N, C-alpha and C positions, 0 to 999 in steps of 0.2 A: 426180389433183387436181383440175385445173381444167380444164372443156371447154364451148366455144362453141359451136355449133351455130343455124347460120344466123342469124344476128342482124344486125339491121338498126337503124340507129343516123340519128335527122334530128337538123338542125340548122333549123330552120323546113321550108323545101321543099328544102334541100342534103341528099343521101340521102351518109351520111359512112362509113358501113359499110356494106356490102351482102353481105348473106347471110354473114357471116363465118364461119368454123372454124378455130379453134386448141384445141390440146390441149397439157395440161404433166402431166407426172410427178410424184410426190413426188421431190425431192428433186433437179432440173436445175435450171440456171441456159441460162433460154432468152431468147433476144434476138429483138425483131423490127424489121428494118431495111425501112426506105421514105425516100421523099424529103419535102421540108415537103411537109404539108398532104395526108399520105398515107393518113393515119386510125391513127396510132400512138398519141398522146397521147388520142387518143378513145377508144379500145379499153380504154387504162388505165382512163382514168374511167369507163366504162361497167362495169367489172370492178367495182371500189371501189363503187360504187353514185351516183356522182354524175351521169351519166346514163341514163336508162335505152332500153332499147330497145325500138324499137316494135313488133318482133316477133324471133324465133329464143327460144332458148332457153342460161342462162348455169347449172352444174352446178357445186357446189364438193362435193366427196367425197360425190359421188353426189346430191347435194340440190337443188335447184331454188332459185338465188337471187335470180330475176329479180326480187321485190318488196321485197325487204329494203333499210332505209334503211342509209346508207353507216355510220353507228352500229355496225347490228347486225352489219356484214359485218366489222366492226374485232374484233366481239367472239365472231365464230367464226375468226377467225386470217386475215383478210389486210388487210396493210396499204400504205399508196399512200406514197410520196415523191415529191409532186407537181416538172414542172417550174419551175425559178426557188427551189426549197428552202422560202419559203413557212413560213420562220419566224417566231415570233410578238417584234417587232423590241423593243416596249417590256417584256417578259417577261427575267428572267437566262433563262442556261443551263438553270440547275437548275431552275428551273420552266416552261421548257419543255418538260422532259424529263418533269416530273412531267404534265403536261400529255397527253403520249404514255402515263403509265398511267393515266388515266383510269377506266376500266372495271376497272382492278383494285383489289382489297380485300387479299393474301394476306401471307406473312410473307417472300415473297423478294425483297422490290420493293429492299430495301437491297445487297443481291446481285447484282441488276442492276443498278442502280447503277454496281457497283463493276466489273461485265463492261462497261459501256459505258465508263466510263474507264477500261479497260484495252482497248479497241478503239481507243478516241481519248485518249489523251492528255490530249492540248491542252485538252480539255474540260473538263478536271477544275481545271485551273490558270487556267479560264477562268469558272467553274460561277457564280462572282457576279458576272458582266459581264452589260451587256443583248446579247439575242441582235441588235438590229440593229446594234451596234460591233465584229461580230466579221467577219474575211476572208470573202470567199466561199468560201475551202476551209472555212472552220470553219464558216460555214454551212450548207456540205453536210452537213459530221459533222457538225452537230445533229440536221438534220431527218432523217437516216439513225438517229442515236443515239434521236430522238424514238418514228421509226416502231418499232424493235425493241423500246422497254421496253412496245408490248402483247401481245410475244412471238407476232410472226404466223408463222403454218404455212407463206404466202406472204406476199412483199413485192415490193410494184411499185415499178421504178425508173423515174423518167421524166428522162431525162437529166444525170444524175448527173456529169459531165466541163465541163458548160458554162459556158465562162467562165471555168476553171478551169487555172492552171501547168501545164506536164507532168510536173512534178516530184509536184504536187497531184494531180494524175488518176492518176498510178501506184501512188499511197497510197490512193487511194479503190477503184481497183478490186481490191489486193491486198485491203483488208479486204470486199469484195463476195465475193469467193472465201473468204476465213475464216469469213465468215459462211453460204456456203451449204454451208461444210465442215460446219460445226456443227450443223446439221441443217433454213437455212431453204431453202424452193426461189425461185429467183428468177424474175421476169420483168424483162427490163430491157429499154428505147428508150433508146437512145442515136446521139447525134451520130457518133462514132468508128465509125463502121460496123468498121469492121479492129479495134479493140480488142475489140470488143463480141465481134464473133465465135470471137476467141481467147481469150476466158473461158468462152465459153458452151455448154452440151451440143448443143443444137439451136438452129435458126432459122426463123422466119417471110421472107419478103417480102410487103411488103403494098403495095398502088400502088392510089393511087385511093379505097380502101375494100375492096380484095378482093385475097386471099390468092393472090399471084400463083404461090410456089413456098414449099416448106418440106423440111427437110433436117438432115443434120450438120454442127455450123456450121465443123467443120474442114476439108470438103470444099468446105463452100460458097468458102470462104477460094482454093481451090484454083480455082473455074468462074472461065470469061474471061469471060460473061455479065456473073454477078452484077458482078467484079473491074472490068469496065469501068462496069456503071452507078452502082456503089453505094463504090468502094474506091479508086478513082482520082482524082487532080485534085484 
């Protein structure tokens, strides 16, 4: 479904991604593991069109997407839930969901709002409430719900558990599994590497902008080097 080949990205003089290669198959949950500053968020921003690669190629369903704008990528089926949620704080919950559906003009919209409310019942109770007044967990649910309203084929999730209570984190990850089981492919960046690997099919380890290792997520959980570097302490 998605393939990055020798992708290089710079922030000015800083070489953020270095000949990065990554592949995601349809139906998978793939997690990107790495320390702070390793290039995880940069990878997601590059895939979603917020950053442009200096060189290399990004293909989605066999077609190059290097030169497409972020809005065009949403239309193709790539939705990005950024780190920090980034809801529209002065809009209501319902208005935020409507913004997620800005590319659509079809008869299934009302059904999809109902699907979001079935995934996140609290959002239905809060639908007339300003998004900026929601709790952190509710804002994360809204950010995911807003992304789902574009009917993505590939959902990019950046640190969905950040700053949330453990009980809310479990709820968010149960929902991520549900989203995947209903047909959406997921690329996940998550500070809780142990949790991320437990829900993923495959994983990549990124270090200083380069892929250091890749493999089956459950096998990585058992790898002593991976555990010592990313799962302990």
